[in-house]
C-alpha positions as CSV (number, residue, x, y, z in Angstrom):
1,M,-10.5,1.3,-7.5
2,L,-7.7,3.6,-8.6
3,S,-5.3,2.3,-6.0
4,L,-6.0,-1.2,-7.1
5,H,-5.4,-0.2,-10.7
6,A,-2.1,1.5,-9.8
7,V,-0.8,-1.8,-8.2
8,K,-2.0,-3.8,-11.2
9,C,-0.2,-1.4,-13.5
10,V,3.1,-1.7,-11.7
11,I,2.7,-5.5,-11.8
12,E,2.1,-5.4,-15.5
13,W,5.0,-3.0,-16.0
14,R,7.4,-5.4,-14.3
15,K,6.0,-8.3,-16.4
16,Q,6.7,-6.2,-19.5
17,L,10.3,-5.6,-18.3
18,I,10.8,-9.3,-18.0
19,Y,9.3,-9.9,-21.4
20,N,11.5,-7.3,-23.0
21,Y,14.5,-8.7,-21.3
22,L,13.7,-12.2,-22.6
23,L,13.3,-10.8,-26.1
24,T,16.6,-8.9,-25.9
25,T,18.3,-12.0,-24.6
26,Q,16.9,-14.2,-27.3
27,I,17.9,-11.7,-30.1
28,S,21.4,-11.5,-28.8
29,G,21.7,-15.3,-28.9
30,G,22.3,-15.8,-25.2
31,P,20.8,-18.8,-23.5
32,I,17.7,-18.2,-21.4
33,V,17.3,-21.2,-19.2
34,N,19.6,-24.0,-20.4
35,G,23.3,-24.0,-20.8
36,V,26.1,-22.5,-18.8
37,N,24.5,-19.1,-18.2
38,G,21.0,-20.4,-17.5
39,G,21.2,-19.7,-13.7
40,Q,22.7,-16.3,-14.4
41,E,19.8,-15.5,-16.7
42,R,17.2,-16.5,-14.1
43,N,19.0,-14.2,-11.6
44,N,18.9,-11.3,-14.0
45,M,15.2,-11.9,-14.5
46,N,14.6,-11.8,-10.8
47,K,16.2,-8.4,-10.7
48,F,13.3,-7.1,-12.8
49,K,10.8,-8.5,-10.3
50,N,12.3,-6.3,-7.6
51,I,12.8,-3.1,-9.5
52,P,10.9,-0.4,-7.5
53,F,8.6,1.9,-9.4
54,I,10.0,5.3,-8.4
55,W,7.6,8.3,-8.4
56,E,8.8,11.6,-7.2
57,G,11.9,10.0,-5.7
58,E,10.0,7.3,-3.7
59,N,9.0,3.7,-4.2
60,Y,5.3,4.2,-5.1
61,L,4.1,0.9,-3.8
62,L,5.7,1.5,-0.4
63,K,4.3,5.1,-0.4
64,M,0.8,3.7,-1.0
65,K,0.9,2.0,2.4
66,S,0.9,5.3,4.2
67,D,-1.0,7.5,1.7
68,T,-4.4,7.3,3.4
69,Q,-3.2,7.6,7.0
70,F,-4.0,11.3,7.1
71,L,-7.7,10.6,6.7
72,A,-8.0,9.3,10.3
73,F,-7.1,12.8,11.5
74,S,-9.0,14.8,8.9
75,S,-12.5,16.2,9.0
76,Y,-13.6,13.2,6.9
77,S,-13.1,11.0,9.9
78,K,-16.3,12.5,11.4
79,Y,-18.3,10.7,8.7
80,F,-16.3,7.6,7.9
81,N,-14.3,5.0,9.8
82,F,-10.7,5.7,8.8
83,T,-7.8,4.1,10.6
84,P,-4.3,5.6,11.3
85,K,-2.9,2.2,10.4
86,S,-1.9,1.3,6.8
87,D,-5.1,0.9,4.8
88,P,-4.3,1.9,1.2
89,F,-7.6,0.4,-0.2
90,L,-9.8,1.8,2.6
91,V,-11.1,-1.6,3.7
92,Q,-11.5,-0.4,7.3
93,S,-13.9,2.3,6.3
94,S,-16.0,-0.2,4.5
95,L,-16.6,-2.4,7.6
96,K,-19.2,-1.8,10.2
97,H,-17.7,-0.6,13.5
98,P,-19.9,0.1,16.5
99,N,-19.2,3.6,17.8
100,G,-19.2,2.7,21.4
101,S,-22.9,2.3,22.0
102,S,-24.5,0.2,19.3
103,S,-24.1,-0.8,15.7
104,S,-27.2,1.3,14.9
105,A,-25.0,4.4,15.2
106,Q,-23.8,3.8,11.7
107,T,-25.6,4.3,8.4
108,V,-24.9,1.9,5.7
109,A,-24.6,3.2,2.2
110,V,-26.7,0.6,0.5
111,G,-25.6,-0.1,-3.1
112,G,-21.9,0.8,-2.6
113,G,-19.9,3.5,-4.2
114,A,-21.6,6.7,-5.5
115,Q,-25.0,5.0,-5.7
116,G,-24.8,4.2,-2.0
117,L,-24.0,7.8,-1.2
118,K,-27.0,8.9,-3.3
119,N,-29.2,6.5,-1.5
120,L,-28.0,8.0,1.8
121,R,-28.8,11.5,0.6
122,K,-32.3,10.4,-0.5
123,Q,-32.9,8.9,3.0
124,A,-31.9,12.2,4.6
125,V,-34.2,14.2,2.3
126,S,-37.1,11.9,2.9
127,G,-37.3,12.7,6.6
128,A,-34.8,10.4,8.1
129,P,-32.7,12.2,10.7
130,P,-29.6,13.7,9.0
131,V,-26.4,11.7,9.4
132,V,-24.3,14.8,10.3
133,A,-26.5,15.9,13.2
134,Q,-26.2,12.4,14.8
135,R,-22.5,12.1,14.1
136,Q,-23.2,8.7,12.6
137,K,-20.4,7.3,10.5
138,M,-21.3,6.1,7.0
139,V,-20.2,2.7,5.8
140,V,-19.7,2.2,2.1
141,P,-19.5,-1.6,1.6
142,L,-17.1,-3.1,-0.8
143,P,-18.5,-5.5,-3.3
144,N,-17.2,-9.1,-2.9
145,S,-15.8,-8.9,-6.4
146,L,-13.3,-6.2,-5.2
147,L,-12.3,-8.0,-2.0
148,K,-10.4,-10.7,-3.8
149,M,-8.4,-8.1,-5.8
150,I,-7.8,-6.0,-2.7
151,K,-6.4,-9.1,-0.9
152,Q,-4.1,-9.9,-3.8
153,C,-2.9,-6.3,-3.9
154,E,-2.3,-6.2,-0.1
155,V,-0.2,-9.3,-0.4
156,Y,1.8,-7.7,-3.2
157,L,2.4,-4.5,-1.1
158,M,3.6,-6.7,1.8
159,E,6.0,-8.5,-0.5
160,E,7.2,-5.2,-1.8
161,A,7.9,-4.1,1.8
162,V,9.7,-7.3,2.6
163,N,11.8,-7.1,-0.6
164,D,12.7,-3.6,0.3
165,Q,13.8,-4.6,3.8
166,I,15.9,-7.5,2.4
167,L,17.6,-5.2,-0.1
168,K,18.3,-2.6,2.4
169,G,19.4,-5.1,5.1
170,G,21.7,-7.0,2.7
171,G,23.4,-3.9,1.4
172,K,22.3,-4.7,-2.1
173,S,20.7,-2.1,-4.2
174,A,17.9,-3.0,-6.6
175,P,18.0,-1.5,-10.1
176,I,16.1,1.8,-10.1
177,Y,13.8,2.9,-12.9
178,E,13.8,6.6,-13.4
179,G,11.7,8.0,-16.1
180,G,8.2,8.3,-17.5
181,A,5.9,5.9,-19.2
182,D,7.6,6.3,-22.6
183,S,11.1,5.6,-21.2
184,G,13.0,2.6,-22.5
185,L,15.0,-0.1,-20.8
186,N,18.2,1.8,-21.1
187,E,17.2,4.1,-18.1
188,Y,17.9,1.6,-15.3
189,H,20.6,2.2,-12.8
190,T,22.2,-0.2,-10.4
C-alpha cells in the first residue's frame, strides 16, 4: 500500500508542478496554447512530466523497481514467494506457486493483509500443523480493488524507465528537482 501511495504522490507532485507552471505563465501574460509561443509552452509543460523525483541522489521511481529484490535472498523467502525480478508491489508473493510437489504446499492467508496473517496464526494454534515446520510458503492475496491500482502504477514505473532511457540515450538532461516537500519551483536545475 505504501509503495502505491508513493507512486501516486509523485504523480500528483508532477501535476502540481504543471498547474503551478500554468498559473505562473498566465500571470506573466504569456500565451499558454494559442499564439506564436503555443508550441513552446506545450514543450515546457512536457518537461515537468519528465522531472525525476530525486531522493538521496537517485530517481525514486526507478529505485522502487529494485527495492524489493533483496527479499528473494532473505530469510523471509522461506515463508513467502519473493522473486529476484522487479516486483515493487509484491504481486508475486500474493500469487499461489506450487513448491515443486503440489499446490497444497502453500498456506493461504484468508482475509488478506494483517487479518489474513492473524487467521494463519489461529490455524496454527488450533492444532493445524505449523507452517514453519513444513516449510510451507504463505500467500497473502491482494484484493481485486488493489490490483487495478497496482497495474496502473506498474505502467507508470515502466514509462519512467523508458523516459529515463530516452533522456540518457538522447544526451538530454531532464530538469532535476532537489529539495524537500516545502521547496518551491525555483529549485529546478537543467
